[in-house]
A tleap script that builds the chain and sets N, CA, C and O, in Angstrom:
source leaprc.protein.ff14SB
mol = sequence {
  NMET THR ILE HIE VAL ASN GLU ARG SER LEU
  SER TYR TRP ASN SER ASN GLN ALA GLU LEU
  THR GLU ARG GLU ASP GLY THR LYS ASP LYS
  TRP THR VAL ALA ALA GLY THR ARG THR LEU
  TYR VAL GLY ALA ALA SER ASP ASN LEU ILE
  LEU SER ALA ASP ILE GLU VAL CGLY
}
set mol.1.N position { 3.519 2.889 9.930 }
set mol.1.CA position { 2.455 2.973 8.953 }
set mol.1.C position { 1.212 3.510 9.631 }
set mol.1.O position { 0.905 3.148 10.766 }
set mol.2.N position { 0.510 4.361 8.940 }
set mol.2.CA position { -0.734 4.925 9.442 }
set mol.2.C position { -1.853 4.615 8.465 }
set mol.2.O position { -1.713 4.797 7.256 }
set mol.3.N position { -2.953 4.150 9.005 }
set mol.3.CA position { -4.152 3.903 8.207 }
set mol.3.C position { -5.248 4.794 8.767 }
set mol.3.O position { -5.544 4.745 9.961 }
set mol.4.N position { -5.847 5.601 7.915 }
set mol.4.CA position { -6.935 6.480 8.329 }
set mol.4.C position { -8.267 5.802 8.037 }
set mol.4.O position { -8.528 5.381 6.910 }
set mol.5.N position { -9.104 5.702 9.064 }
set mol.5.CA position { -10.421 5.083 8.942 }
set mol.5.C position { -11.438 6.114 9.396 }
set mol.5.O position { -11.349 6.626 10.511 }
set mol.6.N position { -12.403 6.422 8.541 }
set mol.6.CA position { -13.385 7.430 8.931 }
set mol.6.C position { -14.412 6.857 9.911 }
set mol.6.O position { -14.599 5.645 10.011 }
set mol.7.N position { -15.057 7.757 10.615 }
set mol.7.CA position { -16.018 7.370 11.649 }
set mol.7.C position { -17.143 6.498 11.095 }
set mol.7.O position { -17.571 5.549 11.752 }
set mol.8.N position { -17.613 6.805 9.920 }
set mol.8.CA position { -18.715 6.046 9.315 }
set mol.8.C position { -18.346 4.577 9.110 }
set mol.8.O position { -19.203 3.700 9.219 }
set mol.9.N position { -17.073 4.308 8.813 }
set mol.9.CA position { -16.625 2.928 8.615 }
set mol.9.C position { -16.680 2.110 9.905 }
set mol.9.O position { -16.687 0.880 9.862 }
set mol.10.N position { -16.718 2.781 11.035 }
set mol.10.CA position { -16.782 2.110 12.332 }
set mol.10.C position { -18.171 2.243 12.960 }
set mol.10.O position { -18.324 2.109 14.174 }
set mol.11.N position { -19.178 2.506 12.130 }
set mol.11.CA position { -20.537 2.735 12.605 }
set mol.11.C position { -21.490 1.662 12.098 }
set mol.11.O position { -21.192 0.932 11.153 }
set mol.12.N position { -22.627 1.589 12.742 }
set mol.12.CA position { -23.694 0.678 12.316 }
set mol.12.C position { -25.022 1.420 12.337 }
set mol.12.O position { -25.171 2.419 13.041 }
set mol.13.N position { -25.978 0.933 11.568 }
set mol.13.CA position { -27.309 1.532 11.520 }
set mol.13.C position { -28.077 1.048 12.740 }
set mol.13.O position { -28.347 -0.146 12.874 }
set mol.14.N position { -28.428 1.969 13.626 }
set mol.14.CA position { -29.060 1.630 14.897 }
set mol.14.C position { -30.579 1.773 14.787 }
set mol.14.O position { -31.129 2.842 15.053 }
set mol.15.N position { -31.248 0.695 14.395 }
set mol.15.CA position { -32.706 0.747 14.221 }
set mol.15.C position { -33.438 0.883 15.554 }
set mol.15.O position { -34.626 1.205 15.562 }
set mol.16.N position { -32.766 0.649 16.680 }
set mol.16.CA position { -33.380 0.807 17.999 }
set mol.16.C position { -33.335 2.250 18.497 }
set mol.16.O position { -33.970 2.583 19.499 }
set mol.17.N position { -32.597 3.095 17.809 }
set mol.17.CA position { -32.477 4.504 18.198 }
set mol.17.C position { -33.781 5.221 17.865 }
set mol.17.O position { -34.219 5.219 16.715 }
set mol.18.N position { -34.394 5.828 18.863 }
set mol.18.CA position { -35.709 6.460 18.670 }
set mol.18.C position { -35.635 7.717 17.819 }
set mol.18.O position { -36.465 7.912 16.931 }
set mol.19.N position { -34.655 8.570 18.076 }
set mol.19.CA position { -34.551 9.848 17.383 }
set mol.19.C position { -33.432 9.809 16.344 }
set mol.19.O position { -32.443 9.094 16.508 }
set mol.20.N position { -33.598 10.571 15.293 }
set mol.20.CA position { -32.543 10.699 14.293 }
set mol.20.C position { -31.441 11.616 14.837 }
set mol.20.O position { -31.726 12.581 15.547 }
set mol.21.N position { -30.198 11.314 14.505 }
set mol.21.CA position { -29.071 12.156 14.874 }
set mol.21.C position { -28.862 13.181 13.769 }
set mol.21.O position { -28.752 12.816 12.599 }
set mol.22.N position { -28.806 14.472 14.132 }
set mol.22.CA position { -28.573 15.504 13.130 }
set mol.22.C position { -27.073 15.739 13.003 }
set mol.22.O position { -26.384 15.966 13.998 }
set mol.23.N position { -26.573 15.683 11.766 }
set mol.23.CA position { -25.151 15.865 11.475 }
set mol.23.C position { -24.838 17.329 11.209 }
set mol.23.O position { -25.742 18.145 11.032 }
set mol.24.N position { -23.541 17.657 11.182 }
set mol.24.CA position { -23.095 19.030 10.938 }
set mol.24.C position { -23.590 19.568 9.599 }
set mol.24.O position { -23.829 20.767 9.456 }
set mol.25.N position { -23.743 18.669 8.610 }
set mol.25.CA position { -24.181 19.115 7.285 }
set mol.25.C position { -25.706 19.205 7.163 }
set mol.25.O position { -26.224 19.472 6.079 }
set mol.26.N position { -26.428 18.982 8.270 }
set mol.26.CA position { -27.879 19.105 8.265 }
set mol.26.C position { -28.620 17.809 7.988 }
set mol.26.O position { -29.840 17.758 8.151 }
set mol.27.N position { -27.916 16.754 7.573 }
set mol.27.CA position { -28.578 15.479 7.339 }
set mol.27.C position { -28.914 14.813 8.665 }
set mol.27.O position { -28.306 15.102 9.695 }
set mol.28.N position { -29.891 13.919 8.620 }
set mol.28.CA position { -30.300 13.178 9.821 }
set mol.28.C position { -30.286 11.693 9.501 }
set mol.28.O position { -30.674 11.276 8.410 }
set mol.29.N position { -29.830 10.895 10.471 }
set mol.29.CA position { -29.758 9.453 10.265 }
set mol.29.C position { -29.681 8.727 11.603 }
set mol.29.O position { -29.780 9.343 12.664 }
set mol.30.N position { -29.503 7.414 11.539 }
set mol.30.CA position { -29.391 6.598 12.749 }
set mol.30.C position { -28.054 5.863 12.818 }
set mol.30.O position { -27.950 4.838 13.491 }
set mol.31.N position { -27.021 6.377 12.125 }
set mol.31.CA position { -25.702 5.760 12.216 }
set mol.31.C position { -25.139 6.005 13.608 }
set mol.31.O position { -25.176 7.132 14.103 }
set mol.32.N position { -24.612 4.944 14.250 }
set mol.32.CA position { -24.059 5.007 15.590 }
set mol.32.C position { -22.644 4.453 15.559 }
set mol.32.O position { -22.405 3.379 15.008 }
set mol.33.N position { -21.703 5.187 16.154 }
set mol.33.CA position { -20.318 4.715 16.216 }
set mol.33.C position { -20.250 3.527 17.168 }
set mol.33.O position { -20.754 3.590 18.289 }
set mol.34.N position { -19.633 2.459 16.720 }
set mol.34.CA position { -19.471 1.254 17.536 }
set mol.34.C position { -18.303 1.458 18.495 }
set mol.34.O position { -17.173 1.076 18.187 }
set mol.35.N position { -18.568 2.058 19.655 }
set mol.35.CA position { -17.522 2.390 20.620 }
set mol.35.C position { -16.974 1.141 21.301 }
set mol.35.O position { -17.641 0.110 21.391 }
set mol.36.N position { -15.736 1.270 21.775 }
set mol.36.CA position { -15.092 0.179 22.500 }
set mol.36.C position { -13.835 -0.284 21.789 }
set mol.36.O position { -13.378 0.345 20.834 }
set mol.37.N position { -13.289 -1.374 22.255 }
set mol.37.CA position { -12.086 -1.931 21.645 }
set mol.37.C position { -12.466 -2.745 20.420 }
set mol.37.O position { -13.341 -3.608 20.489 }
set mol.38.N position { -11.821 -2.476 19.319 }
set mol.38.CA position { -12.060 -3.188 18.058 }
set mol.38.C position { -10.729 -3.680 17.521 }
set mol.38.O position { -9.693 -3.056 17.751 }
set mol.39.N position { -10.753 -4.787 16.811 }
set mol.39.CA position { -9.554 -5.298 16.167 }
set mol.39.C position { -9.643 -5.025 14.677 }
set mol.39.O position { -10.616 -5.407 14.026 }
set mol.40.N position { -8.628 -4.366 14.141 }
set mol.40.CA position { -8.526 -4.128 12.706 }
set mol.40.C position { -7.607 -5.183 12.115 }
set mol.40.O position { -6.547 -5.475 12.667 }
set mol.41.N position { -8.014 -5.746 10.999 }
set mol.41.CA position { -7.219 -6.749 10.303 }
set mol.41.C position { -6.869 -6.241 8.914 }
set mol.41.O position { -7.676 -5.568 8.273 }
set mol.42.N position { -5.674 -6.559 8.452 }
set mol.42.CA position { -5.229 -6.168 7.117 }
set mol.42.C position { -4.698 -7.406 6.417 }
set mol.42.O position { -3.920 -8.170 6.988 }
set mol.43.N position { -5.126 -7.598 5.169 }
set mol.43.CA position { -4.643 -8.732 4.397 }
set mol.43.C position { -5.239 -8.741 3.007 }
set mol.43.O position { -6.115 -7.938 2.687 }
set mol.44.N position { -4.763 -9.641 2.198 }
set mol.44.CA position { -5.231 -9.764 0.820 }
set mol.44.C position { -6.623 -10.390 0.748 }
set mol.44.O position { -7.366 -10.145 -0.202 }
set mol.45.N position { -6.973 -11.191 1.744 }
set mol.45.CA position { -8.268 -11.871 1.782 }
set mol.45.C position { -8.542 -12.281 3.226 }
set mol.45.O position { -7.640 -12.247 4.063 }
set mol.46.N position { -9.772 -12.665 3.520 }
set mol.46.CA position { -10.124 -13.019 4.899 }
set mol.46.C position { -9.356 -14.229 5.418 }
set mol.46.O position { -9.231 -14.409 6.629 }
set mol.47.N position { -8.844 -15.053 4.520 }
set mol.47.CA position { -8.035 -16.191 4.951 }
set mol.47.C position { -6.536 -15.918 4.822 }
set mol.47.O position { -5.725 -16.839 4.917 }
set mol.48.N position { -6.169 -14.645 4.605 }
set mol.48.CA position { -4.768 -14.262 4.464 }
set mol.48.C position { -4.531 -12.913 5.153 }
set mol.48.O position { -4.111 -11.945 4.520 }
set mol.49.N position { -4.809 -12.869 6.463 }
set mol.49.CA position { -4.657 -11.639 7.233 }
set mol.49.C position { -3.238 -11.580 7.787 }
set mol.49.O position { -2.831 -12.436 8.572 }
set mol.50.N position { -2.493 -10.566 7.372 }
set mol.50.CA position { -1.079 -10.514 7.756 }
set mol.50.C position { -0.792 -9.532 8.888 }
set mol.50.O position { 0.269 -9.605 9.507 }
set mol.51.N position { -1.717 -8.618 9.168 }
set mol.51.CA position { -1.547 -7.649 10.255 }
set mol.51.C position { -2.838 -7.527 11.030 }
set mol.51.O position { -3.928 -7.688 10.480 }
set mol.52.N position { -2.705 -7.238 12.327 }
set mol.52.CA position { -3.884 -6.925 13.139 }
set mol.52.C position { -3.445 -5.975 14.246 }
set mol.52.O position { -2.287 -5.981 14.665 }
set mol.53.N position { -4.378 -5.166 14.710 }
set mol.53.CA position { -4.107 -4.242 15.813 }
set mol.53.C position { -5.411 -3.927 16.516 }
set mol.53.O position { -6.445 -3.752 15.871 }
set mol.54.N position { -5.364 -3.854 17.835 }
set mol.54.CA position { -6.526 -3.433 18.614 }
set mol.54.C position { -6.527 -1.915 18.691 }
set mol.54.O position { -5.488 -1.291 18.911 }
set mol.55.N position { -7.697 -1.334 18.510 }
set mol.55.CA position { -7.841 0.122 18.599 }
set mol.55.C position { -9.004 0.426 19.548 }
set mol.55.O position { -9.899 -0.398 19.736 }
set mol.56.N position { -8.974 1.595 20.127 }
set mol.56.CA position { -10.063 2.046 21.003 }
set mol.56.C position { -10.870 3.086 20.222 }
set mol.56.O position { -10.340 4.103 19.775 }
set mol.57.N position { -12.161 2.802 20.072 }
set mol.57.CA position { -13.053 3.704 19.332 }
set mol.57.C position { -13.894 4.450 20.355 }
set mol.57.O position { -14.543 3.838 21.204 }
set mol.58.N position { -13.880 5.777 20.271 }
set mol.58.CA position { -14.601 6.612 21.239 }
set mol.58.C position { -15.929 6.903 20.818 }
set mol.58.O position { -16.664 7.594 21.523 }
savepdb mol mol.pdb
quit
């Protein structure tokens, strides 16, 4: 099974970032990819998680 997760879903708004990041489409923002090892959970609800996997986010 493959689950596609876009970069924005793994990002956070970095209010400590001094400069805005310019995107390919010309927009500017402070979204920062949360790099490192992350655990993805899948389930019907937060108390019913049936799958998990560690992923490396670059």
